[in-house]
C-alpha positions in Angstrom: -19.9 -9.0 -29.1 -16.9 -7.3 -30.7 -13.6 -8.5 -29.1 -12.3 -4.9 -29.4 -14.8 -3.8 -26.8 -13.4 -6.3 -24.2 -9.8 -5.6 -25.2 -10.3 -1.8 -24.7 -11.7 -2.5 -21.2 -8.7 -4.6 -20.4 -6.2 -2.1 -21.8 -7.6 0.7 -19.7 -6.8 -1.1 -16.4 -3.9 -3.3 -17.4 -1.9 -0.2 -18.4 0.8 -2.0 -20.3 1.1 -4.8 -17.9 1.3 -2.7 -14.7 -2.0 -4.1 -13.3 -2.5 -7.8 -13.7 -4.8 -9.1 -10.9 -8.3 -7.6 -10.7 -11.9 -8.4 -10.0 -14.4 -7.9 -12.8 -18.0 -7.1 -11.8 -20.9 -7.4 -14.2 -24.5 -6.4 -13.6 -25.8 -7.7 -16.9 -25.3 -4.5 -18.9 -22.1 -3.0 -17.5 -18.7 -4.4 -16.8 -16.5 -2.6 -14.2 -13.3 -3.0 -12.2 -11.4 -1.1 -9.5 -7.7 -1.6 -9.3 -4.4 -0.5 -7.9 -0.8 -0.9 -9.0 1.5 -3.1 -6.9 3.4 -0.1 -5.5 0.0 1.6 -4.7 1.0 4.8 -6.6 -2.1 4.6 -9.0 -5.6 3.7 -8.2 -8.4 3.6 -10.7 -11.8 2.4 -11.9 -12.9 1.5 -15.4 -16.6 1.0 -16.5 -17.9 0.0 -19.9 -21.7 0.3 -20.6 -23.7 -1.8 -23.0 -21.7 -4.9 -22.2 -24.1 -7.8 -22.3 -23.0 -10.5 -19.9 -24.5 -12.3 -16.9 -24.5 -11.0 -13.4 -21.2 -12.1 -11.9 -18.0 -11.2 -10.1 -14.9 -12.7 -11.7 -11.4 -13.1 -10.3 -8.9 -12.4 -13.1 -5.5 -13.1 -11.7 -3.4 -13.1 -14.9 -4.7 -10.5 -17.2 -1.7 -10.8 -19.5 -2.5 -14.5 -20.1 -6.1 -13.7 -20.8 -5.0 -11.1 -23.4 -2.9 -13.7 -25.1 -5.8 -16.2 -25.2 -8.1 -13.5 -26.7 -5.5 -13.0 -29.4 -6.2 -16.5 -30.7 -9.8 -15.5 -31.6 -11.4 -13.5 -34.3 -13.4 -10.3 -33.9 -16.9 -11.6 -32.9 -16.9 -13.4 -29.6 -19.4 -14.9 -27.2 -18.7 -15.1 -23.4 -20.0 -17.7 -21.0 -19.2 -18.9 -17.5 -18.7 -22.3 -16.0 -19.6 -22.4 -12.3 -19.0 -24.6 -9.4 -21.9 -24.0 -7.0 -22.2 -20.2 -6.8 -18.6 -19.6 -7.9 -17.5 -18.7 -11.4 -14.5 -21.0 -12.2 -13.9 -20.7 -15.9 -14.5 -18.0 -18.5 -15.1 -19.4 -22.0 -14.7 -17.1 -25.0 -15.9 -18.5 -28.3 -15.4 -17.3 -31.9 -17.2 -19.6 -34.3 -15.9 -23.2 -33.7 -12.8 -22.0 -31.9 -12.9 -21.2 -28.2 -10.5 -20.5 -25.3 -11.0 -21.4 -21.6 -9.5 -19.1 -19.0 -9.4 -20.4 -15.4 -10.7 -17.8 -13.0 -9.1 -17.1 -9.6 -10.8 -17.4 -6.2 -11.9 -13.9 -5.3 -10.2 -14.1 -1.9 -6.8 -14.3 -3.7 -7.1 -10.9 -5.2 -6.9 -8.0 -2.7 -9.4 -5.2 -2.9 -7.9 -1.8 -3.7 -7.8 0.7 -0.7 -10.7 3.1 -0.5 -10.0 6.8 -0.8 -11.4 8.0 2.5 -10.7 11.7 1.9 -10.1 13.5 -1.3 -8.1 16.8 -1.1 -9.0 19.9 -2.9 -7.8 19.8 -6.5 -6.2 23.3 -6.9 -5.0 23.1 -10.5 -7.0 21.9 -13.6 -5.0 21.2 -16.7 -6.7 20.7 -20.1 -5.7 17.4 -21.9 -6.4 17.1 -25.6 -5.2 14.9 -28.4 -2.1 17.1 -29.0 -1.0 16.9 -25.4 -1.5 13.1 -25.3 0.5 12.7 -28.5 3.3 15.0 -27.3 3.6 13.5 -23.9 3.7 9.9 -25.2 6.3 10.9 -27.8 8.3 12.8 -25.2 8.3 9.9 -22.8 9.4 7.5 -25.5 12.2 9.8 -26.5 13.4 9.9 -22.8 12.9 6.1 -22.2 15.2 6.1 -19.2 13.3 8.9 -17.4 10.8 7.9 -14.8 9.2 11.1 -13.7 7.3 14.2 -15.0 6.8 17.4 -13.0 4.0 20.0 -13.1 5.7 23.4 -12.7 4.5 26.9 -12.2 6.4 29.3 -14.6 6.3 33.0 -15.4 4.1 32.1 -18.4 1.7 29.8 -16.6 2.1 26.0 -16.0 4.3 23.5 -17.8 4.5 19.7 -17.7 8.1 18.7 -17.8 9.3 15.2 -18.5 12.7 14.6 -16.8 12.7 17.8 -14.6 15.5 18.2 -12.1 17.1 21.1 -10.3 20.3 20.2 -12.2 20.8 20.4 -15.9 19.1 17.4 -17.6 17.6 16.2 -20.8 13.9 17.1 -20.7 10.7 17.8 -22.6 8.8 20.9 -21.7 5.1 21.0 -22.6 3.2 24.3 -22.0 -0.4 23.5 -21.0 -3.7 25.4 -20.8 -5.3 25.5 -17.3 -9.0 25.9 -16.3 -7.9 26.9 -12.8 -4.4 27.3 -11.5 -3.3 27.6 -7.8 -0.1 25.6 -7.8 2.0 26.4 -4.7 4.9 24.1 -5.5 6.1 21.7 -8.2 4.5 18.2 -8.0 6.2 15.1 -9.5 4.5 11.9 -10.7 5.4 8.6 -12.3 5.9 9.3 -16.0 5.8 5.6 -17.0 2.3 5.0 -15.5 0.9 8.3 -16.8 2.1 7.5 -20.3 0.2 4.2 -20.1 -2.9 5.9 -18.9 -2.7 8.3 -21.9 -2.0 5.5 -24.4 -5.0 3.5 -23.0 -7.3 6.5 -23.4 -5.8 8.1 -26.5 -9.1 8.2 -28.4 -10.4 10.8 -25.8 -10.1 14.3 -27.3 -10.9 16.3 -24.2 -10.2 15.6 -20.5 -8.9 17.4 -17.4 -6.0 16.6 -15.2 -6.8 17.7 -11.7 -3.8 18.3 -9.4 -3.8 18.9 -5.6 -1.1 20.7 -3.8 -1.2 17.8 -1.3 0.3 15.5 -3.9 -2.5 13.7 -5.7 -3.7 13.9 -9.3 -7.0 12.7 -10.8 -8.0 12.4 -14.4 -11.3 11.1 -15.9 -11.8 10.0 -19.5 -15.2 9.6 -21.0 -15.5 8.3 -24.5 -18.1 6.1 -26.2 -19.3 3.5 -23.6 -16.2 3.8 -21.4 -15.7 5.9 -18.2 -12.2 5.6 -16.7 -10.9 7.5 -13.6 -7.3 7.3 -12.4 -5.8 8.7 -9.1 -2.0 9.1 -9.2 0.0 9.7 -6.0 2.9 12.2 -6.2 6.5 10.9 -5.8 8.7 12.2 -3.0 12.5 12.8 -2.8 12.8 13.9 -6.4 15.7 16.2 -7.0 
């Protein structure tokens, strides 16, 4: 197995270190995880197909540590599990004669993400392409102290604004193309998390950001063997 395939899976849920404790589920040919950020403002699922591994559910409590251990190894890796009874206790990753052992967590230590019991109607659909991803990431990097971005209805359509406020501020205004647009009011989200979502899925050239007037956004990325979906809760009390 190529280590890059596992690293990409990790990157798509770890989101720059924002999500560290998750459960991995393998059915022999697919690896998946469902996760939530500590502040519960982002919920997501990541699936990777054609991932040959035994049927198992693994408790990964310190993803950052696992990433560091994988960095020791070369590109071609082989994964095995050590078990105690029916519980997976250690993940061994081997590259030639070199191997690393990662101690797995008890599954009960890692909380399951909340279920989305009801999805609102997504009123606005914004096209995301490589140019938008690159522009947003550069814009957020330029405004490193800014924590929010806002989706605004303007006379010319819809804009994504990094650093929007009702007062005069430094900001980046990005006009976007919409598939459908029924935005009743501006909606503000966490720019730091959204940037990490875009960075983790930057190889995707076409996606759609769905926005609900009730304060929820959803975006799905499908590229190669990966299928990643993220739900982002709008922020309140933003000036």
